[in-house]
C-alpha positions as CSV (number, residue, x, y, z in Angstrom):
1,M,100.2,105.5,131.5
2,T,96.8,106.0,129.7
3,E,95.0,109.6,129.9
4,I,92.4,108.0,132.4
5,E,95.3,106.9,134.7
6,A,97.2,110.3,134.5
7,E,94.0,111.8,136.0
8,I,94.1,109.7,138.7
9,P,96.3,111.0,141.8
10,Q,99.2,108.8,142.1
11,P,101.0,108.2,145.6
12,P,104.5,110.1,145.9
13,T,106.0,106.6,146.8
14,P,104.7,103.1,146.9
15,F,104.8,103.6,150.5
16,H,102.5,106.0,150.6
17,D,99.5,103.5,149.4
18,L,99.0,100.0,151.1
19,E,97.4,98.4,147.9
20,T,100.6,100.0,146.0
21,Y,103.0,98.6,148.5
22,I,101.7,94.8,148.5
23,A,101.8,94.8,144.8
24,L,105.3,95.6,144.6
25,P,107.7,92.4,143.0
26,R,109.6,90.8,145.4
27,A,112.9,89.1,144.5
28,G,114.6,86.4,146.6
29,G,117.4,83.5,146.0
30,L,119.7,82.9,143.6
31,T,121.0,79.9,141.5
32,L,124.2,80.0,139.4
33,S,124.5,77.8,136.2
34,P,127.5,75.0,136.1
35,D,129.2,76.8,133.3
36,G,128.7,80.4,135.2
37,G,126.8,81.6,132.1
38,R,123.4,82.5,133.7
39,L,121.8,83.4,137.2
40,V,118.4,82.8,138.2
41,T,116.3,84.2,140.9
42,S,112.6,84.1,142.0
43,V,110.3,87.0,141.9
44,A,107.0,87.0,143.9
45,T,104.2,88.9,142.8
46,L,100.4,89.4,143.5
47,S,98.0,87.2,142.2
48,P,95.0,88.7,140.2
49,D,92.6,88.6,143.2
50,K,95.2,90.1,145.3
51,T,95.1,87.4,147.9
52,K,98.3,85.7,147.9
53,Y,101.9,86.0,146.1
54,V,103.0,83.7,143.3
55,T,106.5,83.1,142.5
56,A,108.1,82.9,139.0
57,L,111.8,82.2,138.0
58,W,113.6,84.9,136.2
59,E,117.1,85.0,134.5
60,I,119.7,87.4,135.2
61,D,122.9,88.0,132.9
62,P,125.7,87.7,135.5
63,S,127.8,89.9,133.1
64,G,125.1,93.0,133.5
65,G,124.7,93.5,129.7
66,R,121.3,92.0,129.2
67,P,117.9,92.8,131.0
68,A,116.5,90.2,133.2
69,R,113.7,87.7,131.4
70,R,111.2,85.6,132.8
71,L,111.8,82.0,132.5
72,T,108.4,80.4,134.2
73,R,104.6,81.4,134.3
74,S,101.6,79.7,136.1
75,A,99.1,80.2,138.6
76,T,100.6,78.2,141.5
77,G,104.4,79.4,140.9
78,E,107.5,78.0,140.9
79,S,110.5,77.5,143.1
80,G,113.7,75.7,144.0
81,A,115.8,76.3,140.9
82,A,118.8,73.9,140.3
83,F,120.9,73.4,137.2
84,L,121.8,70.0,135.4
85,P,125.2,69.7,134.2
86,D,124.0,70.6,130.5
87,G,122.4,73.7,131.6
88,S,118.6,72.2,131.8
89,L,116.7,73.9,134.9
90,L,114.9,71.9,137.1
91,F,112.3,73.6,139.5
92,C,109.5,72.6,141.8
93,S,105.7,73.5,141.3
94,A,102.3,72.4,141.6
95,R,101.0,73.5,138.2
96,P,98.9,70.9,136.4
97,D,100.8,68.1,134.4
98,P,99.6,68.4,130.8
99,S,100.8,64.6,130.1
100,S,98.5,63.4,132.9
101,K,94.6,63.4,133.8
102,D,95.5,63.1,137.5
103,E,94.6,66.1,139.8
104,D,97.8,66.8,141.3
105,E,98.0,69.0,144.3
106,A,101.6,68.3,145.7
107,P,104.7,70.3,144.1
108,M,106.3,68.1,141.2
109,L,109.7,68.4,139.7
110,W,109.8,69.9,136.1
111,L,112.5,70.5,133.7
112,L,113.2,73.3,131.4
113,P,115.4,72.4,128.5
114,A,118.4,74.8,128.2
115,D,117.3,76.0,125.0
116,G,114.0,77.0,126.0
117,G,111.0,74.9,125.0
118,E,108.1,73.6,127.1
119,A,108.6,72.5,130.7
120,R,107.7,69.1,131.5
121,V,107.4,67.0,134.6
122,V,110.3,64.8,135.2
123,A,109.7,63.3,138.8
124,K,106.6,63.6,141.2
125,R,106.1,62.1,144.6
126,P,102.6,61.7,146.5
127,G,104.1,64.1,149.4
128,G,105.5,66.2,146.7
129,V,109.0,67.3,146.2
130,G,111.3,69.9,147.4
131,G,114.8,71.1,148.2
132,V,116.2,69.9,144.8
133,L,120.0,69.7,144.7
134,V,122.3,68.5,141.7
135,A,125.5,66.8,141.8
136,R,127.6,69.4,139.7
137,E,129.7,66.8,137.3
138,S,127.1,63.5,137.6
139,G,123.7,65.2,137.5
140,T,122.6,63.0,140.4
141,V,119.3,64.5,141.5
142,L,118.7,64.9,145.3
143,T,115.1,66.0,146.8
144,A,113.2,65.7,149.7
145,S,109.7,64.5,150.0
146,S,107.2,63.7,152.9
147,T,106.2,60.1,153.1
148,F,104.1,58.2,155.8
149,P,106.0,55.8,158.0
150,S,104.1,52.9,157.0
151,A,104.6,53.4,153.0
152,T,106.2,50.7,151.6
153,D,106.0,51.9,147.9
154,T,104.2,54.8,145.7
155,A,100.9,53.0,145.8
156,S,100.8,52.2,149.3
157,E,101.7,56.1,150.0
158,E,98.9,57.0,147.8
159,A,96.5,54.8,149.2
160,T,97.1,56.2,152.7
161,R,96.8,59.9,151.4
162,K,93.5,59.2,149.7
163,E,91.8,57.6,152.5
164,R,92.7,60.2,154.9
165,K,91.5,62.9,152.5
166,E,88.3,61.3,151.7
167,K,87.4,60.2,155.6
168,K,88.6,63.9,156.7
169,I,91.0,62.3,158.7
170,S,93.5,65.1,160.4
171,A,94.7,63.5,163.7
172,I,98.4,62.7,164.2
173,L,99.3,60.2,166.9
174,H,102.8,61.4,168.2
175,E,105.2,58.8,169.8
176,S,108.1,61.4,170.2
177,Y,108.5,65.3,170.7
178,P,108.4,68.0,169.1
179,V,105.0,67.9,167.7
180,R,105.0,71.0,165.7
181,Y,107.5,73.9,164.2
182,W,106.6,77.4,163.6
183,D,103.1,77.2,162.0
184,S,103.3,73.4,160.9
185,D,102.1,70.3,162.5
186,L,104.9,67.6,162.4
187,G,103.6,64.3,160.9
188,P,102.2,62.1,160.2
189,D,104.2,61.9,157.1
190,L,107.9,62.7,157.7
191,T,110.7,63.8,155.4
192,R,113.0,61.2,153.5
193,L,115.5,61.9,151.0
194,F,115.5,60.6,147.5
195,V,118.0,60.5,144.5
196,G,117.7,59.6,141.0
197,E,119.2,60.4,137.4
198,L,117.6,61.7,134.3
199,E,117.2,58.6,132.3
200,S,115.1,58.1,129.1
201,G,114.2,54.3,129.7
202,D,113.3,51.8,127.3
203,D,111.2,53.7,125.3
204,P,113.3,55.8,122.9
205,L,110.6,58.1,122.1
206,A,109.7,58.8,125.5
207,D,110.8,61.9,127.4
208,A,113.8,61.3,129.9
209,A,112.5,61.1,133.7
210,V,114.0,60.8,137.0
211,Q,113.1,57.7,138.8
212,L,113.3,58.5,142.5
213,R,114.8,56.2,144.8
214,D,114.3,56.3,148.7
215,L,117.7,57.1,150.3
216,T,116.7,57.0,153.8
217,P,113.6,54.4,154.2
218,D,114.3,54.2,158.0
219,A,114.4,58.0,158.8
220,G,111.7,58.3,161.1
221,R,112.0,62.1,162.2
222,A,115.6,62.3,161.6
223,L,115.2,64.5,158.6
224,E,112.8,67.0,159.7
225,R,113.9,70.5,158.9
226,A,117.1,69.1,157.4
227,S,119.9,70.6,155.5
228,Y,122.2,68.4,153.1
229,D,124.2,68.6,150.1
230,I,125.6,65.9,147.6
231,S,129.0,65.5,146.3
232,P,130.2,66.7,142.6
233,D,130.5,62.9,141.6
234,G,127.0,62.1,143.0
235,S,128.2,59.4,145.3
236,T,127.7,60.7,148.7
237,V,125.1,62.8,150.4
238,V,126.0,64.7,153.7
239,S,122.9,65.8,155.7
240,T,122.0,66.7,159.2
241,W,120.4,64.1,161.3
242,N,118.2,64.4,164.4
243,V,119.6,62.5,167.4
244,P,116.6,62.4,170.1
245,G,117.1,63.0,173.6
246,R,114.8,63.7,176.5
247,G,112.1,66.2,175.3
248,S,114.7,67.2,172.8
249,Y,116.9,66.5,169.7
250,R,120.2,67.7,168.8
251,Q,121.4,67.7,164.9
252,A,124.2,65.4,163.9
253,L,125.9,65.1,160.3
254,V,125.7,61.8,158.4
255,A,127.1,60.7,155.2
256,L,124.8,58.6,153.0
257,D,126.4,56.2,150.2
258,V,124.0,56.9,147.5
259,A,125.0,53.3,145.8
260,T,123.9,51.5,148.7
261,G,122.3,53.7,151.1
262,D,124.7,53.0,153.8
263,R,124.7,55.6,156.6
264,R,127.6,56.7,158.7
265,V,127.7,59.4,161.6
266,L,130.2,62.2,160.3
267,A,130.1,64.2,163.2
268,E,128.1,64.1,166.6
269,G,128.8,65.8,170.1
270,S,126.9,65.7,173.4
271,S,127.2,69.5,173.7
272,Y,127.2,70.5,169.8
273,E,124.9,70.8,166.9
274,Y,125.9,70.6,163.3
275,S,124.0,72.4,160.5
276,A,124.5,74.1,156.7
277,P,126.7,71.2,155.3
278,R,128.5,71.9,152.1
279,I,131.0,69.4,150.4
280,S,134.0,70.6,148.8
281,P,134.4,70.5,145.0
282,D,137.4,68.0,145.5
283,G,135.0,65.7,147.2
284,R,137.4,65.4,150.2
285,S,135.8,67.6,152.9
286,V,132.5,68.9,154.3
287,A,132.1,72.6,155.8
288,A,129.5,73.0,158.3
289,I,128.4,75.3,161.2
290,R,129.2,74.0,164.5
291,E,126.8,75.7,167.5
292,R,127.9,75.1,171.0
293,D,124.9,74.5,173.4
294,T,123.4,77.1,175.3
295,A,123.2,77.3,179.2
296,S,121.2,79.6,181.5
297,D,124.8,81.7,181.9
298,D,126.2,80.8,178.4
299,P,124.8,81.9,174.9
300,G,126.8,79.1,173.4
301,D,128.8,79.9,170.4
302,R,129.0,79.1,166.6
303,T,131.9,78.4,164.6
304,L,133.1,77.2,160.9
305,V,134.3,73.8,161.1
306,V,135.8,71.6,157.9
307,I,135.1,67.8,158.4
308,S,137.2,65.1,156.7
309,L,135.1,62.9,154.5
310,A,137.5,59.9,154.7
311,D,137.8,59.8,158.8
312,G,135.4,62.4,160.5
313,V,138.4,64.6,161.7
314,V,136.5,68.3,162.8
315,S,138.9,71.2,162.1
316,E,137.9,74.6,163.3
317,L,138.4,77.4,161.1
318,A,138.9,80.9,162.4
319,G,138.6,80.0,166.0
320,G,139.4,83.6,167.1
321,W,136.8,85.2,164.8
322,D,134.4,87.0,167.1
323,R,131.6,86.5,164.6
324,W,128.9,84.1,164.0
325,P,128.8,82.5,160.4
326,A,125.0,83.0,159.3
327,S,125.1,81.2,156.2
328,T,125.6,78.1,154.4
329,P,129.2,78.2,153.5
330,Q,130.2,78.2,150.0
331,W,133.5,76.7,148.6
332,M,135.8,78.1,146.2
333,P,136.3,76.0,143.2
334,D,139.8,74.8,144.2
335,S,138.5,73.9,147.6
336,S,141.2,76.3,149.3
337,A,138.8,78.6,151.0
338,L,135.0,79.0,151.9
339,L,132.7,82.2,151.8
340,V,130.4,82.8,154.3
341,V,128.1,85.8,155.5
342,A,128.3,86.8,159.1
343,D,126.5,90.0,160.7
344,E,128.7,93.0,161.7
345,N,128.0,96.5,162.7
346,G,124.6,96.6,161.5
347,R,125.6,94.9,158.2
348,A,126.4,91.5,156.9
349,P,129.2,91.2,154.6
350,I,130.9,88.3,152.8
351,F,133.9,87.0,154.3
352,R,136.5,84.8,152.9
353,V,138.1,82.0,155.1
354,D,141.2,80.1,153.9
355,V,141.3,76.7,154.9
356,A,145.0,76.0,155.3
357,D,145.6,79.0,157.9
358,G,141.7,80.3,158.9
359,R,142.9,83.9,157.7
360,V,139.5,86.0,157.6
361,T,139.2,88.4,154.6
362,R,136.1,90.8,154.5
363,L,135.2,91.0,150.7
364,T,132.2,93.5,151.2
365,A,132.8,96.8,153.1
366,D,129.3,98.5,152.0
367,D,126.1,99.1,154.0
368,Y,124.5,95.9,152.9
369,A,123.4,92.4,154.0
370,Y,124.4,89.7,151.7
371,S,123.1,86.2,151.3
372,D,122.8,83.4,148.4
373,V,126.5,83.4,147.7
374,S,127.7,81.7,144.6
375,V,131.2,81.6,142.9
376,S,132.3,81.5,139.1
377,P,133.6,77.9,138.0
378,D,136.9,80.2,137.4
379,G,137.0,81.5,140.9
380,H,137.1,85.0,139.8
381,Q,133.7,86.2,140.6
382,V,131.1,86.2,143.2
383,Y,127.3,86.6,142.9
384,A,125.0,87.0,145.7
385,M,121.8,88.9,146.8
386,R,122.4,92.1,149.2
387,T,119.6,94.1,150.7
388,S,119.8,96.9,153.4
389,Y,117.0,99.4,154.2
390,L,117.6,101.7,151.2
391,E,116.7,98.4,149.0
392,P,115.2,95.2,148.7
393,M,117.0,91.8,147.6
394,T,119.1,92.9,144.4
395,A,121.3,90.4,142.5
396,V,125.2,91.9,142.6
397,R,128.5,90.7,141.4
398,L,131.8,91.1,143.2
399,A,135.5,90.1,142.9
400,A,136.5,86.8,144.8
401,D,139.9,88.2,146.0
402,V,139.4,91.9,146.6
403,A,138.9,92.9,150.3
404,D,136.5,96.0,151.4
405,Q,134.9,96.3,148.1
406,Q,131.5,97.8,146.6
407,S,129.2,95.4,144.9
408,T,128.0,95.9,141.3
409,P,124.3,95.4,141.0
410,L,123.0,93.5,137.9
411,P,120.2,94.4,135.9
412,G,117.1,92.5,137.7
413,P,113.5,92.1,137.3
414,A,112.2,94.4,140.0
415,P,112.7,98.2,139.4
416,A,114.5,100.2,141.8
417,L,112.0,101.7,144.7
418,K,111.5,105.6,145.3
419,L,112.0,105.9,149.2
420,P,109.8,108.4,151.1
421,G,112.8,109.5,153.5
422,R,116.5,109.2,154.2
423,L,118.5,106.7,156.5
424,D,121.0,107.9,159.0
425,E,123.3,105.9,161.3
426,V,123.0,106.8,165.0
427,E,124.9,105.4,168.0
428,T,125.3,106.3,171.8
429,F,127.1,104.8,174.7
430,T,125.7,103.4,177.7
431,E,126.5,104.2,181.4
432,D,129.2,101.8,181.5
433,G,130.7,102.7,178.4
434,V,129.4,100.2,175.7
435,R,128.5,101.4,172.3
436,V,124.8,100.9,171.0
437,R,123.9,101.7,167.5
438,G,121.2,101.6,165.0
439,W,119.4,102.8,161.8
440,L,116.9,106.0,161.7
441,A,114.8,106.3,159.0
442,L,113.6,109.8,158.5
443,P,111.0,111.7,156.4
444,E,112.6,114.2,154.1
445,D,111.0,117.1,155.6
446,A,111.9,116.4,159.2
447,S,113.7,119.2,160.5
448,P,114.5,121.5,163.7
449,T,111.4,123.6,162.4
450,N,109.4,120.5,161.5
451,P,110.3,117.7,164.0
452,A,109.1,114.3,163.3
453,P,107.1,112.2,165.8
454,F,109.3,109.1,167.2
455,L,108.7,105.5,166.7
456,L,110.9,102.7,168.4
457,W,111.1,99.5,166.6
458,I,112.5,96.7,168.5
459,H,113.9,93.7,166.5
460,G,112.9,90.0,167.3
461,G,115.2,86.9,167.6
462,P,116.7,87.7,170.2
463,L,119.6,87.0,168.6
464,S,119.2,89.2,165.5
465,S,120.0,92.5,164.1
466,W,118.5,95.2,162.2
467,N,120.4,94.8,159.1
468,S,118.4,93.9,155.8
469,W,115.1,95.0,154.4
470,S,111.8,93.6,155.4
471,W,108.7,93.2,153.6
472,R,106.7,92.3,157.0
473,W,107.9,95.3,159.1
474,N,108.7,98.3,156.7
475,P,109.7,101.2,158.6
476,W,109.3,103.1,155.3
477,I,105.5,102.8,155.5
478,T,105.4,104.7,158.9
479,V,108.3,107.1,157.6
480,A,105.5,107.9,154.5
481,Q,102.9,108.8,157.4
482,G,105.6,111.2,158.9
483,Y,107.2,109.2,161.7
484,A,111.2,109.0,162.3
485,V,111.9,105.3,162.9
486,L,114.5,104.0,165.1
487,L,116.2,100.5,164.4
488,P,118.1,99.8,167.0
489,D,120.7,96.8,168.1
490,P,120.7,96.4,171.8
491,A,122.3,93.7,174.1
492,L,121.9,90.3,172.8
493,S,121.9,91.6,168.9
494,T,124.5,89.5,166.7
495,G,127.3,91.2,164.7
496,Y,129.1,93.0,167.7
497,G,130.7,89.8,169.3
498,L,130.1,87.4,171.8
499,D,130.2,89.7,175.0
500,F,127.7,92.0,173.4
501,I,125.3,89.1,173.4
502,R,126.3,87.7,177.0
503,R,125.5,91.2,178.2
504,G,121.9,90.4,177.8
505,W,121.7,86.5,178.2
506,G,119.3,85.2,180.7
507,A,118.7,88.9,181.8
508,W,116.4,90.0,179.1
509,G,114.9,92.9,180.9
510,D,118.4,94.7,182.0
511,A,120.9,95.5,179.4
512,P,118.5,95.0,176.3
513,F,116.2,97.4,178.1
514,T,118.6,99.8,179.3
515,D,120.3,99.8,175.6
516,L,117.2,100.7,174.1
517,M,116.3,103.7,176.4
518,A,119.7,104.9,176.2
519,I,119.6,104.9,172.3
520,T,116.3,106.4,172.6
521,D,117.5,109.5,174.6
522,A,120.2,110.1,172.4
523,T,117.9,110.0,169.6
524,V,114.5,112.0,170.7
525,A,117.3,114.6,171.9
526,R,118.1,115.6,168.2
527,E,116.4,118.7,166.7
528,D,114.6,117.0,164.1
529,I,112.7,114.7,166.5
530,D,109.8,115.4,168.6
531,H,110.3,114.2,172.2
532,N,106.5,115.0,173.0
533,R,105.4,112.5,170.5
534,T,106.8,109.0,170.7
535,A,105.8,105.3,170.5
536,A,107.3,101.9,170.6
537,M,106.6,98.7,169.2
538,G,107.9,95.1,168.6
539,G,107.5,91.7,167.3
540,S,108.1,88.1,168.8
541,F,111.4,89.0,171.1
542,G,110.8,92.6,170.2
543,G,107.3,92.1,171.5
544,Y,108.7,90.9,174.9
545,M,110.7,94.0,174.9
546,A,107.6,96.1,174.0
547,N,105.7,94.6,177.0
548,W,108.7,95.2,179.0
549,V,108.8,98.6,178.2
550,A,105.1,99.1,178.8
551,G,105.4,97.9,182.4
552,H,108.7,99.9,183.0
553,T,108.2,103.3,181.9
554,D,105.4,105.4,181.0
555,R,107.5,107.7,178.6
556,F,105.6,106.5,175.3
557,D,102.2,107.5,174.1
558,A,101.6,104.4,172.6
559,I,102.9,100.7,172.4
560,V,102.2,98.1,169.8
561,T,103.4,94.3,170.7
562,H,103.2,91.8,168.0
563,A,103.6,88.1,168.7
564,S,104.8,88.7,172.0
565,L,106.0,86.7,175.2
566,W,104.2,87.8,178.1
567,D,104.7,84.9,180.7
568,L,108.0,83.3,180.1
569,D,107.1,80.6,182.4
570,S,104.1,79.4,180.3
571,F,105.9,80.3,177.2
572,G,108.9,78.2,177.8
573,P,107.2,74.8,177.8
574,T,104.4,75.4,175.0
575,T,106.8,77.1,172.5
576,D,107.5,74.5,169.5
577,A,111.1,73.8,170.4
578,A,110.9,74.2,174.3
579,W,114.2,72.7,175.0
580,Y,116.5,75.5,173.5
581,W,114.4,77.8,175.4
582,M,114.4,76.1,178.7
583,R,118.2,76.1,178.8
584,E,118.1,79.8,179.4
585,M,114.9,80.2,181.1
586,T,115.3,79.2,184.7
587,P,113.1,79.7,187.4
588,E,115.1,82.5,188.4
589,M,115.4,84.1,185.2
590,T,111.6,83.9,184.7
591,A,110.8,85.3,188.0
592,A,113.2,88.2,187.5
593,H,112.5,88.8,183.5
594,S,108.9,88.0,182.9
595,P,106.6,91.2,181.6
596,H,103.6,89.8,183.3
597,H,104.9,90.5,186.5
598,S,104.5,94.3,185.9
599,A,101.1,94.3,184.4
600,D,99.6,96.5,187.2
601,A,102.0,99.2,186.3
602,I,101.1,99.5,182.7
603,E,99.5,102.9,181.7
604,T,100.6,103.2,178.3
605,P,98.0,102.1,175.9
606,M,98.7,98.9,174.1
607,L,97.7,97.3,170.6
608,V,98.3,93.6,170.8
609,I,98.4,91.5,167.6
610,H,98.7,87.7,167.3
611,G,97.7,84.9,165.0
612,D,96.5,81.8,166.4
613,K,98.8,79.5,164.1
614,D,101.7,80.9,165.7
615,Y,103.6,78.0,167.3
616,R,106.7,79.8,168.4
617,V,104.9,82.1,170.6
618,P,101.8,80.5,171.5
619,I,98.3,82.3,171.3
620,G,98.0,81.8,174.9
621,E,100.5,84.5,175.5
622,A,98.5,87.1,173.7
623,L,95.3,85.7,175.4
624,R,96.5,86.1,178.9
625,L,98.3,89.6,178.2
626,W,94.9,90.8,176.8
627,F,92.9,89.6,179.8
628,E,95.4,91.3,182.2
629,L,95.0,94.5,180.5
630,A,91.3,94.3,180.2
631,R,90.8,93.5,183.8
632,Q,92.2,97.1,184.4
633,A,89.3,98.6,182.9
634,T,88.5,101.9,184.4
635,N,85.3,103.1,182.5
636,D,81.8,102.1,183.9
637,D,81.1,100.2,180.2
638,G,84.3,98.3,180.7
639,G,86.1,100.0,178.0
640,I,89.8,100.4,177.8
641,P,92.4,102.6,175.8
642,H,93.9,98.8,174.3
643,R,93.0,96.8,171.3
644,F,93.4,93.4,170.5
645,L,94.0,92.8,166.7
646,Y,93.6,88.8,166.2
647,F,94.3,87.0,163.1
648,P,92.8,83.4,163.2
649,D,94.7,81.9,160.4
650,E,98.1,83.7,160.5
651,N,101.2,82.5,162.2
652,H,104.3,84.3,164.0
653,W,104.3,86.9,161.0
654,V,101.3,88.2,158.8
655,L,102.0,87.1,155.4
656,T,99.0,87.3,153.2
657,P,98.8,90.5,151.3
658,Q,95.1,91.6,152.4
659,H,95.9,90.8,156.0
660,A,99.3,92.7,155.6
661,I,97.2,96.1,155.1
662,V,94.7,95.3,157.7
663,W,98.0,95.2,159.9
664,Y,99.4,98.2,158.9
665,Q,95.8,100.1,158.9
666,T,95.3,99.2,162.3
667,V,98.9,100.0,163.9
668,L,99.0,103.4,161.7
669,A,95.2,104.1,163.1
670,F,96.4,103.4,166.8
671,L,99.6,105.4,166.4
672,A,97.6,108.3,165.1
673,H,95.0,108.3,167.7
674,H,97.3,108.2,170.6
675,V,100.5,109.9,169.1
676,L,99.2,112.4,166.8
677,G,96.0,113.0,168.8
678,K,93.7,111.9,166.3
679,D,90.2,110.7,166.5
680,W,90.2,106.8,166.4
681,E,89.4,105.3,163.1
682,T,88.5,101.7,163.1
683,P,89.9,100.0,159.6
684,P,87.2,99.8,157.0
685,L,87.2,95.8,156.9
686,L,87.3,95.8,160.7
687,S,84.5,97.9,161.6
């Protein structure tokens, strides 16, 4: 720190200053080299103009002996790390190709040699490349690229793109449903899979390149949002495949012969969908997650299955295990067992499932949620990313054959963070004897003589759990302002068994609401909580619940509702995947559980937040909510206690750094005014 910097007051923690907070590095993802000697993660950092995040690749020492080192650096960033058998690293980036005069805008496939040196482009497509995988033994490269259905070769693809760009054509003619997903329009280009080998060609002086070959020229919309894998010998690709229905589709699994392109259905069902395929190291089987369809009175189920590549026989593993696998399963090197992550009791441990008998062993017994699991080639070590409300994503190591262990952190690129408070676990029991638990983040100085104002945060999903760090909705920012933040898991939350989900299925305003109120009652009864100063907030389904709370109790001083469902009858058919929600949202369900029916009962000041690019919960939900709040104006000038924070170019979440600052500033100002009794202060850039 320089002498000048030392004179500038420093925030006690990064969570006390929003500019400092958005500049924190954010790690994510983990890839292990074939020899087990290198781990690669990605780290997002703030761009120089502070308007976006740029991702770079970093190497982590699996043994924990060396500090992390940066591998890539560019203004556009890098992603999608995958190792070739010789240790070279493939990644995707839209950085300029120094060997080309073309002004490339789409991500290209780059290669960083194992011994370092300069990265170079080895493959490109007009629609870009992404989702790169490499066959562990053969080195065959598999990638996805957006391609126009009319394209017959690269030249025709480039011509179509150029003409649409020059003529400023953005129109899309749809012939099937759906038409969009999350915050993206589907079409006019569609996903295809491409394969290739790293070859030198005829010129001995030329750098080796990957000549990509279209493996799915007739895919149409079958590969949108696909998950896929390639066998170790590079001979077979297994992918999800969208099978169309009436205003819907379901995901089957297909096997693709890499040499011929021949395709055969591997697993398909009239009441099941398949996802997250992973081919076994011996090339004989495919592990996947099978999901049974939901219905108005049934939340369905998710199970781990193994499918024979030879004949398509599907075998369910651990059928009596009352947990939902939540990650792509990873094979042990000898193909004897699978590692999978599943939500459990406000955590997300790693579990080992033996293929022979379906026996389940929990490998981690700490307070973390795990992801990005990899296994060392000898089968002795497991590497993963872990997170909780005490730390963001961190690379760790653990043993592959030890139950209920604590993982060991590895030296990573992002420093540990100082938090502005402490974390407690809380629980209560409902009137019918059901346990409801959650996390409570409190300021360090919260005490009976200095009770903290209370903030109830309701999670989205609704099939979700408060068990991992969030950069978007971070409770420590409000804790830094003195609030105690409750993160509860009510009915419909995952990690507590199927019956716990079934309690709230098709009845969102019943058990989920009473669970939230029960654990709120138990928490505000603590002596270190000020029960006279309270607020509630939530996003997505949490926003639905915030709206429901507003219409069914006046116990809170303020309510924040983000990307929220208001009129279920209009939400159901207009969301991006209507068929899924319509299975649960019967006319009877929407009539009994739509928050808009209680609009006239709302007395609590509300802050409504929504992004116009939100396709999961369309903007119409917020517009109608805002109108129905506004028409209750009681002042002669039409003034109301509510506020509407509108983002024309954000999606279901607010992702850009400066908008995140505005989001937090507005939320904190609204809470300060209505909960703490301070004068209303409009955030500077909104005034």
